[in-house]
N, C-alpha and C positions, 0 to 999 in steps of 0.2 A: 504494500500500500504506500509506503514511503517513496519507493521508486516511481510508482505510477503518478503520484501527486507532486513529484519533483521536490520533495523535502530533502534537501542536500546538506543542510547545516542546522545546528540547534536553534538558531534564531528563526528558522522557517517553521518551527513547531507551532508558533502562535497562530499561524494561518488555519490550523486544523484542530486546535485545542482551546475550548472555551475557558475563559477566566485566566489564560496565560498571556503574559506580556514578556517578550524576550528581545532586548535591544542591546546593541554594542554600547560600551560605556564611554564612548568618545566625548560625550557632553561634559564630563568632569576630567577624565584622565587624558583624553586625546588619543587613547589606544583602542583601535577597532577590534583587537583580539579579546578584549575584556567583555564582560557581560553584566547587564542589569536585568534581573529577573524578578517579576512579580506574579504571584498566584493569588487570585481573589483579592487583589489590592494590597497584599502583604509582601514586602521584599526589602531591598536596600539599594539606594541610589549611589551611595558613596563606595567607590571601588578601592579605596586606600587600605593600608594595612591596619588602620586603627579600628576597623569594624569588620565583623564577619558577615558573609552573605546571608540574606534573609531566606533565600531558597537554595538548598544544597544541590550541587551537580555531582553525579557519581559516574565514573568511567570504569566499567567492569567491577562494580561494588566498591570502588575506591573513591572516597570523598576528595574533591578538589577544593583546597582551602582558600585559594585566591580567585578573584574575579577574572584575572587574566588566565586564559586557558579554558574558560567556560564556553567559548565559541568553537565548537567541534564540528569538523567536516564529517558527513555521513558517507564514508567510503565503504568500508567492510563492516557494516552494521547489521546485527542480528535482530535488534528490537530496541524500543524506547518506551519507558513508562513515565507518566507524569502523575505524581501523587500530590493531592491537595491537602492542605492543613498541616498542623504540627506533626513532625516525625521524630522518632527516637526510641520507641519501644520495641522495634523489630530489627534495627541494624544501625551501624555507623554513627555519625555525629548528629546531634539534635539540631533541628532547624524549625523556625516558627512558621514559615510560609508554605513549605512543601519541599518536594524533591523531584529532580529529573534524573532518571536512571538510564544510562546509555550502555548497551551491551554489544560488544563486538562479536563477530563470528569466531568460534573456536575451531581449532584444527579437527578434521574428520579422519577417523581411522580407516585405513585400507582404501583410500580414494584419492586419485590424482585429478585435480581440476584447475581450470584457469578461468577467471572472470576479468573482463575489461570493459571500459566505458570511455567514450570520447564524446564531447559535446562542444558545440560552438553556438554562439548566440549574439544578440545585439550588444552594443558597447564593447565589441571586440572580445567577447567571452571565449576563452579557451580552457577546457577542463579535461583532465585525463585521470584515469584510475585503473589499477590492475591489482589482482590478488591471485596468489598461487598456493594451492594446498598440496602437500607432498607427504605420503606415508613413509616413515623411516623404520618400519618394522610392524610386527603384529600389534604392539602395544604403544607405539610412539608415532606421532605425526607433527608436522610443522606447517605453519601458515605465514606467508609474508605478503604484505600489501603496501601500496604507496600511491600517492596521488598529488596532483597539482591543480591550482586554480588561478587563472589570470583574468582580469577584467578591468577595463578603463572606468574611471570615475565619471559620475554624472553631474557633478558640480564643478564648474571651471572658475579658477581665480582670474579676475580681470588683470591683475598685476603682472603675472608671469605665465598664464596659460596652464598652470598646474591643475591636474584633475584630482579632485578630492572624492573620497568614497571608492577609490579603486581597490582591487583585490589582487594580491600577489603573495601566494603562500604555497607550501608543500608539506606533506606529512609522510612518515614512514612508520610501519608497524611490523612487529615480528612476534610470533607466539609458538609455544611448544605445549603439547598435551601428552601426558603419560597415563595410561590406564593398565597397570599390571594385573588388576583383578577387578571384579565387580564391587569390591568393598573399598577400593581406594582409587582416586584419580588426582592428578596434579596439573594445574594450568599455570604456565609461566608466560608473561607478556611484557614487551617493551615498546614504547612509542616515542616518537620525536616529531615535532612540528616547528616550523618557523614562518614568520610573516614579516615582510618589509613593505610598508605601504606609505602613502602620502598623508593619511589622516582622515578623520571623519568629515562627511559632507555638510559642513555648516554653512548657513546663510544668515544674514542679519534679520533678526525678528523685530527689534525696536530699540530705541535709545531714550533714556530719561534726560531730556535736555536741561533739566534743572539740577542734575546730580553733579557734585563737586568734581569727580574725576573727569566726566565728559567736558565740563566747562574749562578745567585746567588744561586738558590736552588741546582743546580748541583755541584757547587764548595763546598757548605756546606755539601752535601751528600758524597763527596769524589770521584766524577766522574773523571776518569783519563783524563787529557788533557783539562778540562774545565777551562776557564779563565774569570776574571772580572777585571776592572780597578779601583775598589773602595778600599778606605782605610778600614781596615788596611793591605790589600795586597799591597806590595811595589815592586818597580822594582827590578828584580833579582829573585823574587819568581816565580816559574814555573806557578803559578796560576794567575799571573798578565798579563793583556793584554786586548784587545777588548772583549766585551761580546761574548762568543762563547761556544757552546756545541758540542763536536765531535759526529759524527755519528757512534757510537759503540754500540753494543748490551749489555748494562749494565744497570741494574735497577736503578743505581744512576744517570743516565744521562737523562735529560729532552729533548728527541729528538723524531723524528717520529717513531723510532723503538720501542717506548713504545706502539704503536697500537697493539692490540691483536685480531683484527678481528671485524666483524660486530656485534657479539653477546657476546663479552667478555669485561668487564670493568676492568681497571687496577688500580682503585682508592682504597684507604684504609681509608678515613676519614669517620666519622659518617654521615649517610644520613637518611632522613625521610620525610614524607609528611602527614600532618594532616589537616583536615578541619571539621568545625562544622557550619552548616547553618540552621537557622530556621526563620520562618516568619508567620505573620497573615495578612489577607486581607479581605475586604468586598466590594462588588459591588452591588449597587442598581440601578434599572431601573424604572423610573417613567414616565408613558405615560400621558402627559398633555392634548394632543388632538390627533387626528388621524395623524396630521402632525408634532407634536413636542414631543420629548423624552428627558428627563434629565437623565444623567448617572453620578453617584458618585462613585469614586474609592478611597478607603482609605487603606493604608498598612503600616506595620512596619516590619523591618527585621534586623537581627543581623548575623554577620559573624565573625568567629574566625578561624585563620589558622596559620600554621607554616610549612616552607619548608627548609630543609637543604640539600645542594648538594655539592658533590666533583666535582667542575666545570672543573678541569684540567684532571680528570680521569687517573691520574698516581700515583705511590707510593709517589711522592714528594709533598710537600706542596707548591703549586703554587697559587691556589685560591680556597677557600671554602667559600660559602655564607650561611648565616643563616637569613632568613626573616620571621618575625612573625607579625601579625596584628590583631586588633579587630576593627570592624566597626558596626555602627548602623545607620539606615536610616528610615526616615518617609516621606511619600508622600501623597499628596491629589490632586485629579484631578476632575474637573467638566466639563461635556460636555453637550451642548445643540445641539441636532441633529434635523435637519429640512428637511422635504421632501414635496415639493409642486408639484410633478409630474416632469415637465421638469426642474425645478429648485430645487436643494437640497443643503444643506450646513451643516457646523458644526462650532460652536463657543465654545471655551474652555479656561480653566485656569488651570495652573499646579503649584504646590508648592513642592519643594524637599529640605529636610534637611538631611545632613549626617555629621557624626563625625567619624574620623578614627585615631586610634593610631597605630603607626608602629615602629618596631625595626628591623634594618638591620645591620648585622655585616659581614665584609669581611676579611678573613684571607689572608694577603699578606706578602710576604717577600720584602716589598717595602714601603716607599722610602729607598734607600740604605745609610742611615746615618751610621756613624762609629759605634755607639752602636749596631745597628741592625745587621750589618755585623759581628761585633765581636762576638755577641751572636750566630749567625747562624754557624760561623766557629767553635765555641766551642761545637756545638751540641745542643744549646739552642733554645728557641722560637724566632720567628720573631715578627712583629707588626701586628696589625689589625685595620681596620677602623670601627667606630661605628657611626650609625646615628639613632637618636631617633626623631620621627616626630609626630606632631599632626596637622591634617588638618580638617577644618570645611568648609562645603559648604552650602550656602543658595541660592536657585534658585527659581525665580518667573517668570512665563511666561504666555503670552496670545497668543492664536493662533486661526486661522480660515481658512476655505477653502469653496469655493462655486463652484458648478458645474451646467452648463447649457447645456441641450440637445435639441437643436433646431430640430433635426431629430433623427430617430432611429439609424442612422449611423454616427452621429457626436456628440462629447461631448467636451466641453471646461471647463477647470478647472483652478482655480487660488487660491493661498493661501498666507498667511502672518503669521509671528511669531515674537514676541518680547520676548527676554529672558534677564533677569538681574541676573547674577551670582556674588555672593559675596563669595570670598574664603579667609579664614584666616589660616595662616600657622605659626607654631612654631617649629623650628628644632634645634637640637644640633648635630653637626658633629665634631668628633675628632678622633685622631689617638692614639691608646694605645700600649705602649711597656713596658714590654713584653706582647705578645698576650694572655698569660695564666691568666692575672689578671682579676678579675671580672669587670663588668660595674661599673663606679663610682656612688655612691649614697650618697649625692645628685649629680646631674650633675653639671659640672663647669659652671660658668656664665661669664667668661672673654674670649674675642676673642684673636686671635694671636696678633693683633695690640695693645692689652692692657696687653700683657705679659702672656696670658692664652693659653690653648691648642686648643681652638675652631677655626674651619674654618668658622663657621656661627654664628652670634649672636643668642642667644636663645630668643630674643624678638619676640613678635607676629607681623606678617606683614599681610597685607590684599590687595586685589585687587578687583576691580569691572569691570565686563566685560559685558556691554550691547550689544546685537546684535539682 
């Protein structure tokens, strides 16, 4: 059904799944490989390391801890499930909005097969995929697959002709399956994907012409009639007054007339979107008896990404974000599955460890301190905010669910979960002026209350959240 309806990526699922919204996270991170997922209106917009996704995405029963990597190409896919509502009593990590479970095709014993697909389409679409299944004996088989996707963007920047919203990525997957007996099987899998693109297809939605940032940038650019009340603009100067940008068709004025239509972007700042994701995992099924099965799921994954966006989509420097991160995660899950006919259940334990390093810088003509205003009026740079963060998460959980079916038409289920999350955060946040200076190395250690430039102490803080 997925093939017939041309559902080729996770974000396509929203076309056939009620109450599901799946969008790339470019609106905040600028990275088109990330994901913003909502189910029944519950999710999380912020893709940064400070927050966990509201909807969990699983690849072969392995939870993906970061938003980057959630945009998965459906090449060698066996099936997809969308689960609505809070999850956590049956498997994996607890989530408040729901979960999307993606299962790849496992190697088949005693069968040699080849699958391939080529597609072309509008906007110069070129897409290819191939999968090979090879038996390596009576009890062992391997499967290798890979694919690529190229497509031109549909939003063009007037400044340089760069196409935004383009696609340029590829993925590789390899799997082994060993079935020495009917009581034991082992599934090993590795995957790698990379995307190098121009960034999300933004266009201008609107400008608040009375906002200080818009007025400051317009006055600095020489917009006729733009005013600001900040020093060194003094009373008597025609540029002195309440923050305001006149509604005139001038490229130096940050107003709604900067909008160039639904498919033309007016920005000129550098933009990019890059991601590299890889992981290895192993799943073992051990049949203890006809009624009891033990499942072990072990996985390690790494993610590296960077997204740069011209968030104002105008020729002026109002806001440009540059977000990069590196993340590594390890997870271990144990399940005991029981089936006694009318009574069945599951008992499990879950361990999750993640470490993320993130750098985010935002170019702003704000706050309007006299040195910043003086520099902007002289045609110089403004200021920028810099945040360097390190976040570690250790999570341990126990969960279980039991089901009783007194009749063929009635089923009663109940579950419990206990989770202990320990999060450790170390962050450095400061404002740099001029914005053109490099990041300080080493980072400062004094907060503003101590005479330093920091907004947040760089000391490590922690929190424990049992639930």
